[in-house]
BADO-138446 format. One line per 2 residues: number of its first residue (from 1); their letters; for each residue z, x, y of C-alpha. Coordinates in nm, 3 decimals. Example, Ala and Ser with C-alpha at 12.3 -4.5 7.8 and 13.67 -1.06 7.14 Angstrom:
2
1	as	0.780:1.230:-0.450 | 0.714:1.367:-0.106
***
This chain:
248
1	xx	-2.508:5.210:2.343 | -2.677:5.596:2.336
3	xx	-3.050:5.723:2.514 | -3.203:5.815:2.323
5	xx	-3.346:6.169:2.505 | -3.743:6.213:2.416
7	xx	-3.867:6.519:2.614 | -4.225:6.468:2.434
9	xx	-4.302:6.140:2.672 | -4.468:6.310:2.927
11	xx	-4.707:6.441:2.681 | -4.792:6.055:2.677
13	xx	-5.074:5.915:2.891 | -4.944:5.762:3.169
15	xx	-5.001:5.410:3.302 | -5.277:5.456:3.420
17	xx	-5.407:5.578:3.060 | -5.650:5.876:3.191
19	xx	-5.308:6.175:3.223 | -5.045:6.268:3.123
21	xx	-4.693:6.196:3.305 | -4.681:6.559:3.321
23	xx	-4.996:6.584:3.507 | -4.899:6.281:3.680
25	xx	-4.539:6.397:3.893 | -4.780:6.726:3.934
27	xx	-4.962:6.504:4.140 | -4.686:6.359:4.289
29	xx	-4.576:6.749:4.382 | -4.922:6.778:4.562
31	xx	-4.816:6.458:4.767 | -4.539:6.586:4.831
33	xx	-4.619:6.961:4.945 | -4.915:6.782:5.127
35	xx	-4.693:6.631:5.306 | -4.425:6.801:5.335
37	xx	-4.663:7.062:5.544 | -4.877:6.872:5.788
39	xx	-4.522:6.684:5.886 | -4.401:7.024:5.899
41	xx	-4.665:7.101:6.148 | -4.662:6.887:6.368
43	xx	-4.260:6.917:6.366 | -4.337:7.236:6.507
45	xx	-4.589:7.140:6.749 | -4.457:6.887:6.877
47	xx	-4.058:7.055:6.882 | -4.211:7.351:7.016
49	xx	-4.319:7.175:7.337 | -4.053:6.961:7.357
51	xx	-3.774:7.235:7.353 | -3.915:7.434:7.611
53	xx	-3.981:7.137:7.827 | -3.569:7.104:7.754
55	xx	-3.578:7.421:7.925 | -3.747:7.441:8.161
57	xx	-3.711:7.422:8.593 | -3.830:7.143:8.596
59	xx	-3.605:6.774:8.618 | -3.873:6.551:8.483
61	xx	-4.022:6.787:8.207 | -3.580:6.882:8.129
63	xx	-3.560:6.421:8.137 | -3.835:6.288:7.941
65	xx	-3.706:6.624:7.636 | -3.419:6.483:7.632
67	xx	-3.489:6.161:7.537 | -3.719:6.254:7.254
69	xx	-3.455:6.410:7.142 | -3.186:6.074:7.182
71	xx	-3.443:5.923:7.048 | -3.609:6.065:6.810
73	xx	-3.266:6.207:6.633 | -3.020:5.918:6.643
75	xx	-3.212:5.617:6.501 | -3.229:5.670:6.044
77	xx	-3.529:5.786:5.946 | -3.599:5.558:5.700
79	xx	-3.574:5.282:6.024 | -3.866:5.509:6.171
81	xx	-4.035:5.497:5.836 | -4.077:5.113:5.905
83	xx	-4.088:5.081:6.192 | -4.407:5.322:6.192
85	xx	-4.558:5.151:5.871 | -4.516:4.774:5.939
87	xx	-4.410:4.764:6.309 | -4.629:4.980:6.513
89	xx	-4.975:4.776:6.359 | -4.826:4.476:6.493
91	xx	-4.761:4.556:6.823 | -5.077:4.794:6.840
93	xx	-5.437:4.555:6.973 | -5.556:4.349:6.721
95	xx	-5.874:4.682:6.622 | -5.647:4.940:6.633
97	xx	-5.330:4.747:6.474 | -5.607:4.590:6.150
99	xx	-5.782:4.985:6.171 | -5.434:5.172:6.059
101	xx	-5.353:4.890:5.789 | -5.720:4.977:5.674
103	xx	-5.632:5.382:5.637 | -5.729:5.494:5.295
105	xx	-5.421:5.727:5.211 | -5.196:5.501:5.517
107	xx	-4.913:5.588:5.328 | -4.951:5.950:5.385
109	xx	-5.069:5.982:5.749 | -4.751:5.750:5.815
111	xx	-4.499:5.929:5.662 | -4.688:6.271:5.764
113	xx	-4.691:6.151:6.107 | -4.306:5.986:6.050
115	xx	-4.117:6.261:5.984 | -4.334:6.497:6.209
117	xx	-4.229:6.332:6.489 | -3.823:6.294:6.297
119	xx	-3.805:6.731:6.245 | -3.978:6.723:6.602
121	xx	-3.662:6.608:6.762 | -3.428:6.849:6.524
123	xx	-3.645:7.152:6.605 | -3.747:7.088:6.998
125	xx	-3.359:7.173:7.014 | -3.370:7.549:6.784
127	xx	-3.700:7.638:7.033 | -3.448:7.531:7.308
129	xx	-3.101:7.813:7.100 | -3.384:8.016:7.019
131	xx	-3.469:7.982:7.447 | -3.158:7.951:7.550
133	xx	-2.991:8.314:7.350 | -3.242:8.524:7.599
135	xx	-3.166:8.690:7.853 | -3.264:8.578:8.228
137	xx	-3.404:8.912:8.263 | -3.632:8.778:8.049
139	xx	-3.812:8.547:8.224 | -3.753:8.695:8.549
141	xx	-3.980:9.020:8.458 | -4.267:8.805:8.343
143	xx	-4.221:8.631:8.664 | -4.238:8.943:8.829
145	xx	-4.585:9.083:8.623 | -4.694:8.792:8.834
147	xx	-4.716:8.546:8.531 | -4.664:8.140:8.586
149	xx	-4.433:7.979:8.430 | -4.634:7.864:8.158
151	xx	-4.800:8.223:8.064 | -4.374:8.351:8.072
153	xx	-4.363:8.065:7.768 | -4.656:8.173:7.586
155	xx	-4.658:8.574:7.612 | -4.236:8.655:7.686
157	xx	-4.003:8.421:7.526 | -4.147:8.173:7.288
159	xx	-4.220:8.511:7.076 | -3.890:8.649:7.081
161	xx	-3.758:8.307:7.029 | -3.973:8.268:6.749
163	xx	-3.846:8.566:6.533 | -3.459:8.465:6.560
165	xx	-3.499:8.123:6.471 | -3.648:8.174:6.240
167	xx	-3.369:8.105:5.889 | -3.309:7.759:6.190
169	xx	-3.747:7.728:6.154 | -3.683:7.762:5.727
171	xx	-3.406:7.519:5.704 | -3.566:7.308:5.872
173	xx	-3.899:7.298:5.667 | -3.705:7.263:5.354
175	xx	-3.507:6.978:5.526 | -3.866:6.870:5.521
177	xx	-4.000:6.829:5.247 | -3.686:6.691:5.078
179	xx	-3.721:6.387:5.330 | -4.084:6.333:5.220
181	xx	-3.864:6.217:4.947 | -3.795:5.866:5.208
183	xx	-4.132:5.842:5.166 | -4.136:5.593:4.898
185	xx	-3.996:5.289:5.123 | -4.395:5.260:5.260
187	xx	-4.559:5.254:4.877 | -4.626:5.715:4.896
189	xx	-4.666:5.779:4.576 | -4.508:6.090:4.626
191	xx	-4.241:6.357:4.381 | -3.978:6.089:4.286
193	xx	-4.258:5.829:4.339 | -4.381:5.947:4.004
195	xx	-4.072:6.002:3.874 | -3.938:5.627:3.943
197	xx	-4.258:5.505:3.835 | -4.278:5.745:3.467
199	xx	-3.873:5.540:3.442 | -3.947:5.237:3.529
201	xx	-4.258:5.285:3.225 | -4.065:5.423:3.011
203	xx	-3.740:5.392:3.061 | -3.633:5.767:2.952
205	xx	-3.451:5.806:3.351 | -3.318:6.105:3.285
207	xx	-3.592:6.266:3.164 | -3.854:6.195:3.435
209	xx	-3.533:6.276:3.714 | -3.467:6.581:3.596
211	xx	-3.812:6.739:3.607 | -3.847:6.543:3.876
213	xx	-3.597:6.833:4.025 | -3.657:7.105:3.840
215	xx	-4.071:7.069:4.064 | -3.846:6.986:4.417
217	xx	-3.602:7.295:4.334 | -3.881:7.519:4.270
219	xx	-4.105:7.379:4.547 | -3.824:7.466:4.817
221	xx	-3.782:7.789:4.663 | -4.105:7.892:4.708
223	xx	-4.030:7.806:5.008 | -3.741:8.009:5.095
225	xx	-3.887:8.307:4.959 | -4.249:8.357:5.121
227	xx	-3.947:8.279:5.474 | -3.737:8.465:5.382
229	xx	-4.031:8.780:5.417 | -4.120:8.634:5.762
231	xx	-3.783:8.669:5.849 | -3.758:9.023:5.715
233	xx	-4.132:9.049:5.900 | -4.036:8.914:6.189
235	xx	-3.655:9.012:6.260 | -3.604:9.232:6.655
237	xx	-3.374:9.514:6.535 | -3.056:9.416:6.688
239	xx	-3.111:9.144:6.886 | -3.114:8.894:6.593
241	xx	-2.821:8.984:6.428 | -2.613:8.926:6.781
243	xx	-2.807:8.662:6.847 | -2.681:8.498:6.404
245	xx	-2.337:8.644:6.499 | -2.334:8.476:6.806
247	xx	-2.405:8.155:6.623 | -2.107:8.183:6.378
***
């Protein structure tokens, strides 16, 4: 059977009758970008807290950080997405569960939180690796200046650790962006979801997913070039190269 190519399909009205398929794909791209940004912000903040906990000289904090990482890193993302969306509202108190079910754009918030926690476990290991790459003298110097342990992390250790692990943070941001496609499982109409809807309505499967591929590539290239600029401005002469060489 010969496939009938139709690249003009992007300019035809979509199923809702108000937009073209091309416009719908760009709306999906917008939801993908929004989900990735919110999820990665959660991952960066929560992952930093857990990463600090795993390197803190306090036993219960290390154990709590390890439990968090092992749980959220080892359960498949798709399973976590289903748990957050279908199971969590059922095990919460009735009023809280009903509020979650009736929340506008619940799929977006659920996907963002789920991805945030999933990547927070991975980000925690990135932050932990950056902290462990620093010499013990830096922590001792901070405490010798009269800083408390939280202040030592805040003003001495974390600023240097972040600058060392910028390449790993970039990789995690890209993974988070690509993993937004899992949101289709709970009805999030992101880029993959809009491409699939276009394919089901028009049967132009190659055109729909070719466009989605190009848009994903464009979005990820924007992230790569932006993070490269951050990496160049954040590099520590000598230290960054030494740590990168250690990791190879």
